[in-house]
C-alpha positions as a printed Julia matrix, in Angstrom:
202×3 Matrix{Float64}:
  29.85  -13.9   14.91
  26.68  -12.5   13.29
  27.29  -10.88   9.91
  26.45   -7.25   9.18
  24.38   -5.84   6.36
  23.32   -2.27   5.61
  19.88   -1.56   4.06
  21.25   -1.15   0.48
  22.89   -4.56   0.74
  19.7    -6.03   2.15
  17.68   -4.67  -0.77
  20.14   -6.24  -3.22
  20.0    -9.55  -1.36
  16.2    -9.63  -1.37
  16.01   -8.6   -5.02
  18.34  -11.44  -5.97
  16.36  -13.96  -3.92
  13.01  -12.85  -5.35
  14.4   -12.92  -8.88
  14.76  -16.67  -8.43
  10.94  -16.82  -8.21
  10.81  -19.05  -5.13
   7.93  -21.48  -4.88
   6.84  -20.09  -1.52
   6.94  -16.57  -0.08
  10.23  -15.27   1.28
   9.79  -14.41   4.98
  11.94  -11.7    6.56
  11.88  -11.13  10.34
  12.92   -7.73  11.72
  13.63   -7.57  15.44
  15.74   -5.3   17.6
  15.56   -2.78  20.39
  12.7    -0.3   20.49
  13.53    2.83  18.54
  16.06    1.04  16.35
  14.06    1.58  13.16
  12.22   -1.71  12.59
   9.05   -0.09  11.29
  11.0     2.49   9.29
  13.0    -0.26   7.59
   9.85   -2.31   6.92
   8.25    0.75   5.3
  11.34    1.28   3.18
  11.3    -2.32   2.02
   7.6    -2.2    1.08
   8.31    0.86  -1.09
  11.17   -0.99  -2.75
   9.16   -4.22  -3.08
   5.47   -3.35  -3.59
   4.63   -7.06  -3.96
   4.96   -7.61  -0.21
   2.93   -7.65   2.98
   3.93   -6.52   6.46
   2.87   -8.21   9.68
   3.39   -6.07  12.79
   3.86   -7.86  16.1
   2.38   -4.76  17.78
  -0.97   -5.76  16.24
  -0.96   -8.99  18.24
  -0.96   -7.78  21.82
  -3.25   -9.64  24.17
  -6.24   -7.65  25.41
  -5.56   -6.76  29.08
  -8.39   -9.01  30.31
  -6.66  -12.04  28.76
  -3.23  -11.43  30.3
  -2.05  -13.51  33.22
  -1.43  -11.91  36.57
   2.06  -10.47  36.77
   2.47  -10.31  32.99
   4.5    -7.11  33.39
   7.38   -9.17  34.76
   7.39  -11.86  32.06
   8.76  -11.22  28.56
   6.19  -11.93  25.82
   3.32  -12.43  28.29
   1.51   -9.46  26.74
   1.58  -11.06  23.27
  -0.94  -13.32  21.55
   1.72  -15.44  19.91
  -0.65  -18.26  18.96
  -2.84  -15.85  16.99
   0.19  -14.25  15.35
   1.47  -17.65  14.27
  -1.79  -19.29  13.24
  -3.82  -16.37  11.84
  -1.08  -14.4   10.14
   2.36  -15.92   9.79
   1.46  -19.51   8.93
  -0.95  -18.69   6.06
   1.44  -16.03   4.74
   4.32  -18.51   4.81
   2.2   -21.14   3.07
   1.23  -18.74   0.3
  -2.37  -18.21   1.4
  -4.28  -14.95   1.9
  -4.09  -13.56   5.43
  -7.23  -12.42   7.24
  -5.44   -9.76   9.25
  -7.13   -8.88  12.55
  -5.12   -6.22  14.35
  -5.68   -5.42  18.03
  -5.41   -1.73  18.9
  -4.19   -1.08  22.44
  -5.18    2.56  22.11
  -8.76    1.71  21.13
  -8.9    -1.37  23.35
 -10.53   -3.3   20.53
  -9.87   -5.41  17.46
  -9.83   -3.52  14.19
 -11.86   -4.6   11.15
 -10.42   -7.64   9.41
  -8.36   -6.91   6.31
  -7.56   -9.53   3.7
  -3.91   -9.44   2.68
  -3.32  -11.01  -0.71
  -0.59  -13.56  -1.31
   2.72  -11.84  -2.05
   6.23  -13.16  -2.71
   7.74  -11.19   0.22
   6.43  -11.32   3.79
   7.95   -8.92   6.33
   7.39   -9.63  10.02
   8.49   -6.65  12.06
   8.51   -5.89  15.75
   9.65   -7.09  19.12
   9.44  -10.85  19.69
   9.8   -11.65  15.98
  12.64  -13.99  16.94
  10.86  -16.17  19.43
  11.64  -19.75  18.36
   8.08  -20.72  17.43
   7.73  -17.56  15.36
  11.21  -17.31  13.94
  11.2   -20.81  12.45
   8.99  -19.47   9.67
  11.6   -16.86   8.67
  14.09  -17.3    5.85
  16.18  -14.35   7.05
  16.32  -12.81  10.55
  17.56   -9.25  10.96
  18.43   -7.64  14.28
  18.54   -3.84  14.35
  20.94   -2.16  16.76
  20.89    1.23  18.46
  22.96    2.79  21.2
  21.13    3.81  24.4
  21.61    7.56  23.91
  20.08    7.58  20.43
  17.34    5.25  21.63
  16.35    7.7   24.35
  16.34   10.62  21.9
  14.12    8.75  19.44
  11.7     7.53  22.06
  11.42   11.03  23.54
  10.47   12.4   20.11
   8.08    9.53  19.47
   6.17    9.22  22.76
   7.0    12.32  24.81
   8.56   12.7   28.26
   5.69   11.2   30.28
   5.45    7.97  28.28
   9.24    7.71  28.06
   9.28    7.08  31.81
   6.94    4.12  31.26
   9.16    2.8   28.46
  12.2     2.97  30.72
  10.42    1.44  33.71
   8.5    -1.32  31.94
   9.0    -1.93  28.23
  12.76   -1.64  27.87
  13.47   -3.97  30.84
  10.97   -6.51  29.42
  12.62   -6.23  26.03
  16.09   -6.69  27.49
  14.89   -9.74  29.44
  13.58  -11.22  26.17
  16.91  -10.66  24.42
  18.79  -12.17  27.35
  16.47  -15.18  27.61
  16.95  -16.09  23.95
  20.57  -14.91  23.62
  19.78  -12.36  20.92
  21.29  -11.44  18.62
  22.72  -14.88  17.99
  24.92  -16.25  15.23
  22.03  -16.85  12.86
  20.99  -13.19  12.96
  22.08  -10.63  10.4
  22.9    -7.35  12.12
  21.73   -4.03  10.69
  24.08   -1.23  11.74
  22.61    1.8   13.45
  21.71    4.73  11.22
  21.52    7.84  13.39
  20.12    9.81  10.47
  17.14    7.51   9.9
  13.81    9.29  10.34
  12.02    8.9   13.64
   8.79    6.93  13.39
   5.82    9.25  13.94
């Protein structure tokens, strides 16, 4: 059975690991259902550990023109996993600066490249963080849980009623298919219990 850990325990665990001054960056992967608080937890950890960088899987969507036909029915087919691995995660894991090139779905364009300096803690957050070819870089994999009722409330506040219909028709089924395909959460995951009082991501 996967073990459980609350955010205070996670902070203590990371502090103890970083105090050992590891020879390579410590990589933490945060996955879980949409609305479960992945970005909120990543933000909390960066405040607690300023010597860290965050890689968001949402910044590595494929531009629509590069997606295969029928991508809406295939988990991960909207993601540029090669770019995430090779441009961001691999150099971060190897202790090299990351030339971070985020793709904005809203703008339909790549954002200006930002150089992320080498830091002892690397946080990868977002859906698909636990795909095997991505997850193998992680030292610790966390899976955030949320019950469906709270998920719907959070998504309604975040995206509004119109976009919530799209989440329920497209994104949540794709996400569930991904979890089912890779049997997540599995025994190597650490489960983060739901916090119904956590702030909703703006």
